[in-house]
N, C-alpha and C positions, 0 to 999 in steps of 0.2 A: 120293137127294141133289134137292135141285133148282137145276137151270140158268137164268141167264134174265138179259136186260139192266136196267141203270137209271144215272141218271145221277148225278151224283156233283161238287160243285165243291168245288176243293182249292186252296189257295193255298199259290205257292209263288214263290221267285227263283231269275232263272236268268241268268247271261250270255252274249249271245247275240253273235257277230261280227260285225257289221255291215262292212259293206264299209267307213263310218269310219273304226270301230275298230280296224279290221286296218289303214287305212291311217295310221291316228296312229301304232301300234305298228311300223311301217315308218320311216315320220320319225324317230321316236322312235333307234333305231339303228340312221339311216344316219351317215356318219361327214361330215365339213365339205364335200368334194369330190365324196361322191356327193348329199349335199341338196341341193349349185349342181346339178348336173349334172340334180337330178329336178323342181328347179323348173324349167328352159330346158324338160325335155318337157314341164311341165302349162302355161308359159306357149306352148309351141306347138300344146297340143290346147284349151285353155278360153279363150275370148277374150274373158270377161269376167277375166279376169288382165292387171295390166300392173303394169309397174318402175315405183317410185318416183323418177322422177329429176327432184328439186328441183335448181335452175341455183346454180354454186357461184360467192361471190364471184372468186376469181380469177381462171375465168377470163373474168370481164364485162370486169376490168382487161385479159387479155389484149386483148381482142377491141379495147379501145380505140387500141389503138398501130395505126399506119397499116401495113399490110402492106409487108415490104422484098423489091423485086425482087432476083432471083435471078442472082447475076453468074456466065454462063456460062463467061466465059473464065479470072476467080479459078479457079472449081472445077477446068476444065479443068488449068490451070498447077498447082496440088495434086495430081491425081491424076499427073500427067507425074513429080512429085516422089517421091513414093514408091517404096519398093525395097523388095526381099523378104530376108529377116533371118530362119532355121532355118524355112522352113517357113509362118512369119508376115507379113502386109502390115505395113509402118507408113510414118507419109509423114514431110517431115524435122523436123517438129516431136518426132519419136518418139510419134505419138498413134497409137491404136490401130483400124486400120481394122476395121469392121465384116462385109467381103467375109468377115472370117476366117471368120464364123459359116455353118458350112453346117448344112445339114438333118438327114444323118444322118450315123453315120459307117464309116469303111471296113473290112468284113468282114476276120475271118483270111484267108480265100481269095482276094481281091481284092487283098491286099497280100503274099502271097507270089507271084501269079501275077504282081504287076506285073518282081518278082525275076524271076523265071522265064525275064520276055519277053528281060532282060537276058545270058540264058546265050547259048552258040553248042553249041546241042542243032536237030539237024535237026526235018522237021513231024511226022515217027511219033512221034519222041522226046518232043516236045514236046508231044505229045499224051499221052503214056504220064503227062507232068510231071504236065498240065493235073490229069489224071482222079486221080492220087494226092494232089491238094495238094484237088481237091474229096473227097475219098475223109475228109478229116483230118475230128473231132468236136471239139467246141467248146471240150476242151483241149487241142488241137492232138497229139492223137496218132493215127496209120493205124491204121485199127479195119476194114481186108480183109488179106487176107492174100496175098501176092507173087505165089501159085502163080493166085489167082481173077484179080489183073491179066495177067499173064503169059498167060492164057487166051483172058482179054477180047482182047488185041492179035494173040494169034499170035505171042509174040515168046518169046526164051530168058529165062528166071530172071534170070542173069548181068545182063544188060541192065537188067532193071527193079529191082534192087538197087544197081545202079551212078547209076542215075538218082535215085534213093529220097536215097541218099547225096551225091546234089548238091544236092536239096532240103532234105537234113539241115545245110545248112552257111546256109541263110539265115536271117535274123532274124523271128522273135526264138530265142535258143540253147534250144537245145533240141524243136524244132519237129519232125514228123511220127517220134519215136518211137514204136517199138509195144508199150514198156512203159514203168515207171518208170526201170528201171536204163539203160534205155538212153538215155532221157531224160538222166538226172544225166551220164551217161558223154557223151552230145553237148557239152554245156556245161563240163564240165573241159575237152575239146579244146578247142574255141570260145574260151576263158581262158588256155588255154596252163600248164595246171597241169601242172606237171612231179614233184611227190610220187607215187611207184609206189602207195605205200600208200594213199593216196584210193582209184585206182583200184580196188584190192583191196577196200576196204572193201565198195566201190558192189556189186562185183560176186558178191562172196561171203560179205558180213556185213547185208548190208543190215535182214535180220530181228534180228539181237542188238542192232545199236546199234537199233533200234527199242523193245526191253525193256530195251535200258539195261545188257547186261550188257559192258560195257566190259573186265574184265578177261577176263573168256576173251576178246575179241577180238585183245587184247593181249598173251596166250600166244601164240594162232594167230599173230599176225604179227611174235612175239618185239619187239615195243617196247612202251615205257612207255606207263601204262595215261593218264598225260597226253596224250601224243600220242594216240592213238587220241582223246581226249576235245575235243584240238584242230581233228582230222581232223571232227570227228561234228558239230563245231560252224562249221567251214567249209560243209560238208554239206546245214545248215540253213538257210545262208544263197541254194541256190540254187532256182529257180524246178521247181515237182513241176508246174506247169500251165501250160507255156508260150503258151494259147491265150487263157486269161480274160481278159486286158487287151481283148480284141478282142470277147468275149459281149455280146451284148444286152444296152443297159441295164435292167435294169428297177426303177429306182428309183421308190419310193412315196414321196412329197415329204409330208412332215408339214405340216399346218395347226394350228395348236393351239385349241381351240375354246374359249379359258379364258385370260386372264392373270391372274397372281398377284402384285400389287406391295406390297413395303414401302415404307409411307412412317410414320417415325419408328419407332413398334413396333407399328404395324398392320399389318395383310395387308388389303389391297382386293383383289376380283376385277372382273374385269371382261371379259364375253362379247365375243368375237373375232366377231363377226358385221357387221363394216364395210364388208368386204367385198362380203356377200349380197349379191343384190337385193330391197329392201323389195317387197315385193307389196300391189298393193293393189286395188280392185273398181272399173270402171270405171263412169263416171256413162250414158257415153250408151248402155250395153248395159242398165245400171238401169232406164235412163225408159224402156227400149223393150216392158218389161214392163206396164206400165200403155195402153201404148196397141195393143197387141195382141191381136186376141179371138179368131184364131186359137187351138184348141185343143194342136195338137201344137207350134206355135211357143211357145205358151205354157208345155208341158211342156218341151219343150228349155232357154226360157232359165231356169227354174226348176231344172232340172236340174244347170246347168250355174252358175248364182249359189249353192246351195248347194255345191255342189264349191269353188265357189270360196273361200267361206265358212270351209269345214271343213278345208280347205287353210291358210288364214292363220291358224286356231284350233289346230288341229296343230302348223304351228313355233313357236309362239308359246308354247302349253304345254311343247315339247321344250326350249325357251329357259329355261323358268324350273324346270322339272324338272334339269336339267343346272345352272342355279346353286345352287339346292339342294344335289344332292350335293356340288359343290365346295365350300359354302359349310360342311356339315358335314366332310368331308376336311381342310380348312384349320384347323378349330377342335381336331379333336383331332391333330392333326399337326402343331402348332405346333412342337414342339421339333426336330423332322427338320427345317423349315424356318429352323429358326435353327441347325442345328447340324449339321446335313448325316445320313449315311445311317444313322450309327450308335445314331441317336436315331430310328427310325421304329417307330412300333407297331404291334403286330397289331391288324387290322382285320377285319370280315366285311358281304359284304353284308346281312343282318338286318339286323345294329345301326344304320346306316344308312337301312336302309329303314322301321326302326321311330321314328327320328327323325322322319324328312319324309313320315310319315305314308302311304307306298304298298308297292305290293308287292314281296316282293326281285326278282323277273323284271324287273321296270320298273326298279330299280339296276342291275341287268347288262344291261340294253339300253341304260342311259342314259352306261355308261360303257364301252364295249367300243369299242374305236376311237377313241377321244376321246381326246385332249392336252391336257394344260396345261402351260402355260408360269409355270416362277415363278426366284425369285431363285438355286436352286440348279440347274437345270435346265430338261429338256421329258422329262415324265413321260407314260406313259398312264397312266389314274384307276384302269384295273386294277392297276398297279403297288404302288399303295397298301392293297390287299385282299390282306393275307396269313396265315397263321397263325404261332403264333410260341409261348413258352413263358414260364413264369411267374417273372420273375427273382426272388434274394433279395430284393428290398425291395418284393417284393407286386406290382410296375409290370410288365406286360407286352412281352417283349421279342419284332420281329419275327423273321421267318427273314432278311429283306434284310438286316437289319441283323446277325447272327449272321453271315452269310454275307460283310457287310463286314468281321466281328473275324477274320474266320479267314482270308480272302487278307492283313491288316495281319500276324498271326502267322507267317503263312510267310512273307510280304516281309520279316522281318526274323530268320528263323531259320536258322543256317548251315548252308549247302549244302553241306557235307564231313560234318555228323551233320544231314540233313533229319531235321524234328518226324513220328512217328507218326498215324496219327487218334486214337489211345487219348492221344497226352500233347498235343493242342490239345484233347481234351474236358478235360482235364484241366483245363489253363492256363482255358477257358474255366468252370469251375467255379466256378476258384475267384476268377473274376472276375464272381461272381456269376450266371453262367447255365449251372443245369445242364442238361448235354445227353450226351447216349450217344455212345459211339463209332461207329454202324452212321448215327448222324443229322450227325455231322461229315461220313464217308465220303458221304453222300447231297449234303452240301450242296461239297462238296470237288467234285462229278462235276459239279453244276450250273453251278460256275464253270471247269468245264472244266480244273481244275488235276491233273497226276499224281499219284500215289498215293507217299510217302517213298524207296522204292525208284527209281522213274527220275526222282527231283529232287536223286538225289545226284550230286553234284560231286564231283570228285578231284583 
């Protein structure tokens, strides 16, 4: 067998992930807020990029008016007339004062420490109270044992427990409890509840009422099932996490990427990019390319110019891709926009990808984290891509539509005889949506609706 080297020509096609292509893919999957942040970072690093700031006609009209001098005497008089009401500052005309807007919200610990300072505790006991308050978790529960606290301060456990009881009288009710049972009992005492059975239910039968075993609890307490149910209804009004209102706000604000408006009988798509900065390439840097002869300078300018051009092109390509995807969604889901969730049709990413002639992964990136504002509400684009079943009329029925039907059926059921999953499946089959009991149970769990045994009322 002879072995040797030889040259051979071969033609093939390969997709090379260039930095420009990687950037285009990254830009496509960014949300509106993330895109704005990305553009700001590019403006700081690329001198070729600039924001197209066209003068607004309204601003020109405002500038034509003569500037009015501030009457400081009138300002101080108005300030003196302001008064405090329920923690908010208003003036004599009941106008809101912008001093009410603070940069950060008071934490749970700050709120409790402020109340602790009004107690008649000595310095050492107040230090124990501060230690207990700072040991609370975000839900307001005490995470340390009293023995640990007593060892830290070299004091008796009875004293630590008495200080804890003082803290448990603070607002919000139920604070500084060591478990759910103690939290609910503290709230009963705070509200002045005199029903002894309510205390017994919390102390001994919390697990039973969670499993909806009302007859068993009624038998043990020697009261009627209706009384147990009334007690449980009241217990559900209590707050199991007293500190949740003071937890840090991690709000994710939704900025719709597009708005769908109905004019007469037609739907129109408007891409919501008016607030996004419009990028342009600066002419002064472009002219520098022809005036410089230094190779390093020319290479730097060329690289930055190409990067700026590709960025603007990628942003425009993102806009067009999102528009095409939404256009297909609006065309396929007109019944949903006209009549609501029950008329949502099943749709897959591949179907949309075939229509707009792109890869399925491109549609996935274009719909993740993107929102659309419609006449029936604001939805994530992913919401419209769901599996479904074939109805009796041959039309597809989306899983979201089936969930909506299940919720309606359960809302209208007789609470004394709630419908089983098997019965709900039979009702849906009669309505032209053949579905199994297991699928009903799955969708019911997705809706966070308990089983029939736990929905029963007495």
